[in-house]
C-alpha atoms as an extended CHARMM CRD file, in Angstrom:
* protein
*
       129  EXT
         1         1  MET       CA             80.3450000000      108.5070000000      -87.6240000000  PROA      1               0.0000000000
         2         2  GLN       CA             83.2550000000      106.9440000000      -89.2280000000  PROA      2               0.0000000000
         3         3  HSD       CA             84.4420000000      106.0860000000      -85.4360000000  PROA      3               0.0000000000
         4         4  LEU       CA             80.9450000000      105.0910000000      -84.3040000000  PROA      4               0.0000000000
         5         5  MET       CA             80.2930000000      102.6770000000      -87.2240000000  PROA      5               0.0000000000
         6         6  ALA       CA             84.0730000000      101.4740000000      -87.0440000000  PROA      6               0.0000000000
         7         7  GLY       CA             82.9200000000      100.6620000000      -83.4320000000  PROA      7               0.0000000000
         8         8  LEU       CA             79.8380000000       98.9100000000      -84.5010000000  PROA      8               0.0000000000
         9         9  THR       CA             81.5810000000       97.2090000000      -86.6810000000  PROA      9               0.0000000000
        10        10  ALA       CA             84.0480000000       95.7930000000      -83.7830000000  PROA      10              0.0000000000
        11        11  PHE       CA             81.1700000000       95.0900000000      -81.7670000000  PROA      11              0.0000000000
        12        12  GLU       CA             79.8350000000       93.0760000000      -84.6680000000  PROA      12              0.0000000000
        13        13  LYS       CA             82.6220000000       90.9420000000      -84.8120000000  PROA      13              0.0000000000
        14        14  ALA       CA             83.0560000000       90.4050000000      -81.3130000000  PROA      14              0.0000000000
        15        15  HSD       CA             79.2010000000       89.6600000000      -80.5120000000  PROA      15              0.0000000000
        16        16  PRO       CA             77.6130000000       88.6630000000      -84.0670000000  PROA      16              0.0000000000
        17        17  VAL       CA             74.0720000000       87.7570000000      -81.6890000000  PROA      17              0.0000000000
        18        18  LEU       CA             73.7320000000       90.9380000000      -79.9530000000  PROA      18              0.0000000000
        19        19  ALA       CA             75.1220000000       93.0820000000      -82.9920000000  PROA      19              0.0000000000
        20        20  ASN       CA             71.8700000000       92.1420000000      -84.8280000000  PROA      20              0.0000000000
        21        21  LYS       CA             69.8770000000       94.0340000000      -81.8640000000  PROA      21              0.0000000000
        22        22  VAL       CA             71.7720000000       97.6550000000      -82.5650000000  PROA      22              0.0000000000
        23        23  GLN       CA             70.1270000000       99.6770000000      -85.3840000000  PROA      23              0.0000000000
        24        24  PRO       CA             72.2280000000      102.3950000000      -86.4010000000  PROA      24              0.0000000000
        25        25  MET       CA             70.3800000000      105.6750000000      -87.6490000000  PROA      25              0.0000000000
        26        26  PHE       CA             71.8260000000      108.9280000000      -88.3430000000  PROA      26              0.0000000000
        27        27  ILE       CA             69.1870000000      111.8300000000      -88.6400000000  PROA      27              0.0000000000
        28        28  THR       CA             69.9960000000      114.6080000000      -90.9560000000  PROA      28              0.0000000000
        29        29  VAL       CA             69.3930000000      118.3990000000      -89.6320000000  PROA      29              0.0000000000
        30        30  ASP       CA             69.6990000000      119.7750000000      -93.1600000000  PROA      30              0.0000000000
        31        31  PRO       CA             66.7090000000      118.1880000000      -94.5490000000  PROA      31              0.0000000000
        32        32  SER       CA             66.5970000000      120.3580000000      -97.7050000000  PROA      32              0.0000000000
        33        33  ARG       CA             70.1970000000      119.4150000000      -98.7110000000  PROA      33              0.0000000000
        34        34  ASP       CA             70.1410000000      115.9490000000      -97.3020000000  PROA      34              0.0000000000
        35        35  THR       CA             67.8850000000      114.2840000000      -99.6710000000  PROA      35              0.0000000000
        36        36  PRO       CA             66.4400000000      110.6440000000      -99.2790000000  PROA      36              0.0000000000
        37        37  ALA       CA             68.9760000000      109.9030000000     -101.9960000000  PROA      37              0.0000000000
        38        38  VAL       CA             71.6390000000      111.8850000000     -101.0290000000  PROA      38              0.0000000000
        39        39  LEU       CA             71.3020000000      110.3650000000      -97.2380000000  PROA      39              0.0000000000
        40        40  LYS       CA             71.4670000000      106.4710000000      -99.0930000000  PROA      40              0.0000000000
        41        41  GLN       CA             74.5550000000      108.0190000000     -100.5260000000  PROA      41              0.0000000000
        42        42  PHE       CA             76.2710000000      108.9510000000      -97.3190000000  PROA      42              0.0000000000
        43        43  VAL       CA             75.0760000000      106.4400000000      -94.9180000000  PROA      43              0.0000000000
        44        44  SER       CA             76.1480000000      103.4120000000      -97.3440000000  PROA      44              0.0000000000
        45        45  ALA       CA             79.7980000000      105.1700000000      -97.1070000000  PROA      45              0.0000000000
        46        46  PHE       CA             79.8500000000      104.1920000000      -93.4290000000  PROA      46              0.0000000000
        47        47  HSD       CA             78.1630000000      100.8220000000      -92.7950000000  PROA      47              0.0000000000
        48        48  PRO       CA             75.4790000000       98.4850000000      -94.5640000000  PROA      48              0.0000000000
        49        49  ARG       CA             72.9350000000       98.8070000000      -91.7620000000  PROA      49              0.0000000000
        50        50  LEU       CA             73.1110000000      102.2220000000      -91.3390000000  PROA      50              0.0000000000
        51        51  ILE       CA             69.9740000000      103.8580000000      -91.6260000000  PROA      51              0.0000000000
        52        52  GLY       CA             69.6620000000      107.9260000000      -92.9740000000  PROA      52              0.0000000000
        53        53  LEU       CA             66.6740000000      109.8780000000      -91.7120000000  PROA      53              0.0000000000
        54        54  THR       CA             64.9520000000      113.0640000000      -92.7600000000  PROA      54              0.0000000000
        55        55  GLY       CA             61.7160000000      114.9670000000      -92.4160000000  PROA      55              0.0000000000
        56        56  SER       CA             60.0860000000      118.3920000000      -92.8310000000  PROA      56              0.0000000000
        57        57  ASP       CA             61.5320000000      121.3250000000      -91.1950000000  PROA      57              0.0000000000
        58        58  SER       CA             59.4870000000      121.0240000000      -88.4150000000  PROA      58              0.0000000000
        59        59  GLU       CA             59.8230000000      117.3460000000      -88.1350000000  PROA      59              0.0000000000
        60        60  ILE       CA             63.9560000000      117.7300000000      -87.9240000000  PROA      60              0.0000000000
        61        61  SER       CA             63.2930000000      120.8590000000      -85.4600000000  PROA      61              0.0000000000
        62        62  ALA       CA             60.9690000000      118.6470000000      -82.9910000000  PROA      62              0.0000000000
        63        63  THR       CA             63.4470000000      115.8350000000      -83.0260000000  PROA      63              0.0000000000
        64        64  ALA       CA             66.3030000000      117.7810000000      -82.2290000000  PROA      64              0.0000000000
        65        65  LYS       CA             64.4470000000      119.7160000000      -79.7200000000  PROA      65              0.0000000000
        66        66  ALA       CA             63.3810000000      116.3010000000      -77.7470000000  PROA      66              0.0000000000
        67        67  PHE       CA             66.9720000000      115.0350000000      -77.8630000000  PROA      67              0.0000000000
        68        68  ALA       CA             68.7460000000      118.3260000000      -76.7990000000  PROA      68              0.0000000000
        69        69  ILE       CA             70.7170000000      118.8100000000      -80.0350000000  PROA      69              0.0000000000
        70        70  HSD       CA             71.7110000000      122.1570000000      -81.4100000000  PROA      70              0.0000000000
        71        71  TYR       CA             71.7130000000      123.0270000000      -84.9150000000  PROA      71              0.0000000000
        72        72  GLU       CA             72.0860000000      126.3700000000      -86.8990000000  PROA      72              0.0000000000
        73        73  ARG       CA             72.5140000000      127.3550000000      -90.4330000000  PROA      73              0.0000000000
        74        74  VAL       CA             75.8810000000      129.1290000000      -90.9680000000  PROA      74              0.0000000000
        75        75  GLU       CA             76.1080000000      131.3890000000      -94.1300000000  PROA      75              0.0000000000
        76        76  GLY       CA             78.6610000000      130.7410000000      -96.8910000000  PROA      76              0.0000000000
        77        77  SER       CA             80.1920000000      132.9420000000      -99.8590000000  PROA      77              0.0000000000
        78        78  SER       CA             76.9640000000      132.1340000000     -101.4410000000  PROA      78              0.0000000000
        79        79  PRO       CA             73.1710000000      130.9450000000     -100.7740000000  PROA      79              0.0000000000
        80        80  GLU       CA             74.5770000000      127.2030000000     -101.7790000000  PROA      80              0.0000000000
        81        81  SER       CA             77.5050000000      127.2840000000      -99.6320000000  PROA      81              0.0000000000
        82        82  TYR       CA             76.4500000000      127.4500000000      -96.0910000000  PROA      82              0.0000000000
        83        83  LEU       CA             77.0160000000      125.0100000000      -93.3820000000  PROA      83              0.0000000000
        84        84  MET       CA             75.3550000000      123.3720000000      -90.8900000000  PROA      84              0.0000000000
        85        85  GLY       CA             77.0580000000      123.9100000000      -87.1960000000  PROA      85              0.0000000000
        86        86  HSD       CA             75.3350000000      121.2440000000      -85.0140000000  PROA      86              0.0000000000
        87        87  SER       CA             76.3520000000      119.0720000000      -81.6070000000  PROA      87              0.0000000000
        88        88  GLN       CA             76.8590000000      116.0560000000      -82.3630000000  PROA      88              0.0000000000
        89        89  VAL       CA             75.3770000000      113.4420000000      -79.7210000000  PROA      89              0.0000000000
        90        90  PRO       CA             75.2760000000      109.7310000000      -80.2530000000  PROA      90              0.0000000000
        91        91  TYR       CA             72.3840000000      108.0280000000      -78.4100000000  PROA      91              0.0000000000
        92        92  LEU       CA             72.1740000000      104.3230000000      -77.9940000000  PROA      92              0.0000000000
        93        93  MET       CA             68.2510000000      103.5860000000      -77.4210000000  PROA      93              0.0000000000
        94        94  GLY       CA             66.8070000000      101.0120000000      -75.6370000000  PROA      94              0.0000000000
        95        95  PRO       CA             64.1990000000       98.4220000000      -77.5910000000  PROA      95              0.0000000000
        96        96  ASP       CA             61.7020000000      100.6900000000      -75.4870000000  PROA      96              0.0000000000
        97        97  GLY       CA             62.9980000000      103.8120000000      -77.3520000000  PROA      97              0.0000000000
        98        98  LYS       CA             64.3850000000      105.4290000000      -74.6480000000  PROA      98              0.0000000000
        99        99  PRO       CA             68.0180000000      106.5550000000      -74.4170000000  PROA      99              0.0000000000
       100       100  LEU       CA             70.1610000000      104.1310000000      -72.6680000000  PROA      100             0.0000000000
       101       101  ALA       CA             73.5150000000      106.2050000000      -73.0120000000  PROA      101             0.0000000000
       102       102  LEU       CA             75.9060000000      108.2450000000      -75.0850000000  PROA      102             0.0000000000
       103       103  LEU       CA             78.1750000000      106.5940000000      -77.1540000000  PROA      103             0.0000000000
       104       104  PRO       CA             81.9590000000      107.9920000000      -77.0660000000  PROA      104             0.0000000000
       105       105  ALA       CA             82.3140000000      109.1970000000      -80.5350000000  PROA      105             0.0000000000
       106       106  ASP       CA             84.5730000000      111.9680000000      -79.8910000000  PROA      106             0.0000000000
       107       107  THR       CA             86.5500000000      110.1720000000      -77.0920000000  PROA      107             0.0000000000
       108       108  PRO       CA             90.2970000000      110.6840000000      -78.0050000000  PROA      108             0.0000000000
       109       109  ASN       CA             92.8380000000      107.9130000000      -78.8920000000  PROA      109             0.0000000000
       110       110  THR       CA             95.6950000000      109.1820000000      -77.5130000000  PROA      110             0.0000000000
       111       111  ASP       CA             98.0370000000      107.5110000000      -80.3480000000  PROA      111             0.0000000000
       112       112  ALA       CA             96.0670000000      109.1460000000      -83.4280000000  PROA      112             0.0000000000
       113       113  ASN       CA             94.1350000000      111.8780000000      -81.4860000000  PROA      113             0.0000000000
       114       114  GLU       CA             91.0450000000      110.8030000000      -83.0030000000  PROA      114             0.0000000000
       115       115  GLY       CA             87.6530000000      108.8060000000      -81.9560000000  PROA      115             0.0000000000
       116       116  ASP       CA             88.5030000000      105.3750000000      -80.4650000000  PROA      116             0.0000000000
       117       117  PRO       CA             85.9680000000      102.7630000000      -81.9250000000  PROA      117             0.0000000000
       118       118  LYS       CA             87.2060000000      100.0270000000      -79.5310000000  PROA      118             0.0000000000
       119       119  LEU       CA             85.7100000000      102.6490000000      -76.7860000000  PROA      119             0.0000000000
       120       120  VAL       CA             82.6190000000      102.3680000000      -78.7680000000  PROA      120             0.0000000000
       121       121  ALA       CA             82.6390000000       98.8190000000      -79.1370000000  PROA      121             0.0000000000
       122       122  ALA       CA             83.0110000000       98.5300000000      -75.2160000000  PROA      122             0.0000000000
       123       123  GLU       CA             80.0970000000      100.7130000000      -74.6930000000  PROA      123             0.0000000000
       124       124  LEU       CA             77.9510000000       98.8380000000      -76.6230000000  PROA      124             0.0000000000
       125       125  ALA       CA             79.0180000000       95.5300000000      -74.9550000000  PROA      125             0.0000000000
       126       126  LYS       CA             77.9630000000       97.2540000000      -71.6260000000  PROA      126             0.0000000000
       127       127  TRP       CA             74.5140000000       98.1110000000      -72.9140000000  PROA      127             0.0000000000
       128       128  VAL       CA             73.1440000000       95.7450000000      -75.4720000000  PROA      128             0.0000000000
       129       129  ARG       CA             71.7110000000       92.4570000000      -73.9960000000  PROA      129             0.0000000000
């Protein structure tokens, strides 16, 4: 999320008018723990326009299935210490709600061996019109 939102911030600086067309969203796969209040705090740490979405277990399951996202609960040492294993697929959606591209969130930066926000900004520049 950090690299995606840093990429969006870079895109906003380079293309402010086009960047207004991008609405970043994060959808939880753990609606029992990620309440609206928790999501609000989480997304605000990454970008001021990032929206956090949640829903019922069945709504999250249907959304994950529609976007080919795998997730599973991984039990911890106590019932409240579980983790959620999940795929991380950042989609760029078009105005019609259809996927346009996958954003390069985990593409390594050879200097830091981390995701490269410049690659995210470049991908946004390629698609956002």
